[in-house]
C-alpha positions in Angstrom: -40.8 41.3 8.6 -40.4 38.1 6.4 -36.6 38.9 6.1 -36.3 38.7 9.7 -38.3 35.5 10.2 -36.2 33.3 8.0 -32.8 34.0 9.8 -34.4 33.1 13.1 -36.0 30.0 11.9 -32.5 29.0 10.2 -30.6 29.7 13.5 -33.4 27.6 15.4 -33.0 24.5 13.0 -29.0 24.7 13.3 -29.4 24.9 17.3 -31.7 21.8 17.3 -29.6 20.0 15.1 -26.5 20.9 17.3 -28.2 19.6 20.4 -27.3 15.8 19.9 -23.8 16.9 19.1 -23.4 18.8 22.2 -25.0 16.1 24.5 -22.5 13.6 23.0 -19.6 15.8 23.5 -20.8 16.5 27.2 -22.1 13.0 28.2 -20.4 10.6 25.6 -21.8 8.4 23.1 -25.2 6.4 24.0 -26.0 2.9 22.9 -28.7 2.9 20.3 -32.1 1.1 21.7 -32.3 -2.7 20.5 -34.7 -3.5 17.8 -36.4 -6.8 18.4 -36.3 -9.3 15.7 -40.0 -9.0 14.9 -39.8 -5.1 14.8 -36.9 -5.5 12.3 -38.8 -8.2 10.4 -41.9 -6.1 10.1 -40.1 -2.9 9.0 -38.2 -5.0 6.1 -40.0 -8.1 5.1 -43.0 -7.9 2.7 -46.3 -8.5 3.6 -46.5 -11.7 1.6 -43.5 -13.4 3.3 -44.4 -12.4 6.6 -48.0 -13.6 6.0 -46.6 -16.9 4.8 -44.4 -17.5 7.7 -47.2 -16.4 10.3 -49.7 -19.1 8.6 -47.2 -21.9 8.7 -48.4 -24.5 11.2 -46.4 -25.5 14.4 -45.2 -28.9 14.6 -47.8 -31.0 16.7 -47.0 -33.8 19.0 -46.3 -37.1 18.0 -49.2 -39.7 18.3 -49.0 -42.7 20.4 -48.2 -45.2 17.5 -46.0 -43.2 15.5 -42.6 -41.4 15.5 -43.8 -38.9 13.1 -45.5 -35.7 14.3 -48.1 -34.1 12.0 -46.6 -31.1 10.1 -43.0 -31.9 10.6 -40.7 -31.3 7.8 -37.8 -33.7 8.8 -36.9 -36.4 11.3 -34.7 -34.2 13.1 -35.2 -30.9 13.5 -33.2 -28.5 11.4 -32.0 -25.8 13.7 -30.8 -23.8 10.6 -32.3 -20.2 9.9 -35.2 -20.2 7.4 -38.1 -18.2 8.3 -38.6 -14.6 8.9 -37.4 -13.6 12.5 -34.7 -16.4 12.7 -31.2 -15.8 13.8 -28.1 -17.1 12.0 -24.4 -16.3 12.8 -22.2 -14.2 10.3 -18.7 -14.9 10.4 -16.5 -12.1 8.7 -12.8 -13.0 8.1 -11.2 -10.3 5.7 -7.4 -10.2 5.0 -7.1 -8.3 1.8 -4.3 -6.6 0.4 -3.7 -4.5 -2.8 -1.0 -2.8 -4.2 -0.8 -0.5 -7.4 2.1 1.4 -8.8 2.0 3.8 -11.8 4.3 6.1 -13.4 3.5 8.5 -16.7 5.9 10.6 -18.6 5.1 12.5 -21.4 7.2 14.9 -23.7 6.3 17.1 -26.8 8.1 19.9 -28.4 6.8 21.7 -31.7 8.2 24.5 -34.0 6.5 26.4 -36.5 7.8 29.1 -38.8 5.5 31.0 -41.7 6.4 33.9 -44.0 5.2 35.7 -47.1 7.9 36.4 -49.6 5.6 37.5 -52.3 1.9 38.4 -52.3 1.2 40.3 -55.4 3.3 43.3 -53.8 1.4 43.5 -50.8 4.5 42.4 -48.7 6.1 45.7 -49.3 3.2 47.6 -48.3 3.0 45.5 -45.1 6.8 46.4 -44.4 5.9 50.0 -44.9 2.6 49.9 -42.3 4.2 47.5 -39.8 7.7 48.3 -37.6 10.9 48.3 -39.4 11.9 45.1 -37.4 9.0 43.4 -39.3 10.6 40.9 -42.0 7.6 39.4 -44.5 9.6 36.0 -45.1 9.4 35.3 -41.4 6.1 36.9 -40.3 5.2 33.9 -38.1 7.1 31.8 -35.8 6.1 29.5 -33.0 7.9 27.3 -30.4 6.0 25.0 -27.8 7.5 22.4 -25.6 5.2 20.6 -23.4 6.5 18.2 -20.4 4.6 16.1 -18.1 5.8 13.5 -15.3 3.6 11.9 -12.7 4.0 9.2 -10.5 1.5 7.4 -8.2 1.2 4.5 -5.7 -1.3 2.6 -3.3 -0.6 0.0 -0.7 -3.4 -1.1 1.3 -3.9 -3.9 3.8 -7.0 -4.6 5.6 -7.9 -7.3 8.2 -11.0 -7.8 10.2 -12.2 -10.8 12.0 -15.5 -10.2 13.7 -18.6 -12.4 14.4 -22.0 -11.2 14.3 -25.8 -12.5 14.7 -28.2 -11.5 12.2 -31.9 -11.6 11.9 -33.6 -12.9 8.7 -35.9 -10.1 7.7 -37.3 -11.3 4.5 -37.6 -14.5 2.6 -37.4 -13.6 -1.1 -39.5 -15.7 -3.7 -36.6 -18.3 -4.8 -36.1 -19.2 -1.2 -32.9 -16.9 -0.6 -33.0 -15.0 2.8 -32.6 -11.4 3.4 -30.6 -10.6 6.9 -29.7 -7.8 8.7 -27.8 -7.4 12.0 -26.1 -4.6 14.1 -23.9 -4.7 17.3 -22.7 -2.0 19.2 -19.9 -2.2 22.2 -19.0 0.7 24.3 -15.9 0.7 26.0 -15.4 4.0 28.2 -16.5 7.0 26.0 -16.1 5.0 22.8 -18.8 3.1 21.0 -18.0 0.8 18.3 -20.4 0.0 15.6 -21.0 -3.1 13.3 -23.9 -3.7 10.8 -24.5 -6.2 8.0 -27.0 -6.5 5.5 -27.2 -8.7 2.4 -28.9 -11.9 0.9 -27.9 -15.6 1.6 -29.0 -19.0 0.1 -30.2 -21.7 2.5 -28.0 -24.1 1.5 -24.8 -22.1 2.1 -25.9 -21.9 6.0 -23.9 -24.5 7.8 -25.3 -27.1 10.1 -24.1 -24.8 13.2 -26.3 -22.4 11.6 -23.4 -20.0 10.6 -22.2 -18.5 7.1 -19.2 -16.8 5.9 -19.2 -13.1 4.7 -18.0 -14.3 1.5 -21.1 -16.3 0.6 -23.6 -13.2 1.1 -24.5 -11.5 -1.8 -25.0 -7.6 -1.9 -23.2 -7.7 1.5 -22.8 -4.2 3.1 -20.6 -4.3 6.1 -20.0 -1.2 8.1 -17.6 -1.3 11.1 -16.9 2.2 12.7 -17.4 4.0 15.8 -18.3 7.2 17.5 -16.9 8.8 20.8 -13.7 10.6 21.9 -11.1 8.7 19.8 -13.2 8.9 16.5 -13.8 12.5 17.1 -10.1 13.4 17.3 -9.2 11.4 14.3 -12.1 12.7 12.0 -10.9 15.4 9.9 -12.6 18.8 10.8 -15.3 20.0 8.6 -13.7 23.3 7.4 -10.6 21.3 6.4 -12.6 18.7 4.7 -14.5 21.2 2.4 -11.1 22.8 1.8 -9.3 19.7 0.5 -12.5 18.9 -1.6 -13.2 21.6 -3.4 -9.7 23.6 -3.5 -9.4 24.6 -7.1 -5.5 24.8 -6.7 
């Protein structure tokens, strides 16, 4: 009874896992639901940093006899991102090129010969016991030749120019900001995804509230897609397994 239940459970699990793929194949890829900045912040920010940003008092209106407002941090308001939930623009400009060429050639040749011309008379006994072609003076002879030749080359060029808005999800104890952003664009039956995460310094944020991707520490940039075009370009699963684990 138990043996019959296990295959049924496996088939049911596989069917549920394949429902999403079947729906996407028939209806096309769907955009993911939007995450509100406060939801992203609450999921990723620590309780301490989030509470600190909530406790910060809002600037009050200026008094009648003063140009300053109580609680204001500067004469002019700083529009750059600095607290959890703030938004800043990330400029991604990648233009990398790499070229590597290697060549390897090795060759080795070995020859060995060993014989027993006199061993207390036992060489004559060996000559009688072994075939007539046996010669004690040439008992062992080896000849080995090994040759290896290999060449390899890599030529790669990547060029990406994108802009994405990211949300501050956490303020670290030293003041650095943890950011996270995602962007989806749908054209016909193809969805292009762009996600970025990392850590930035507040002083690296420009006056226009932008930052270059080269100034982001621990940057994780993902640019891909899903849909009809991506499905055709993707290597089938069976072929990928054979290419990865084929021993020959």
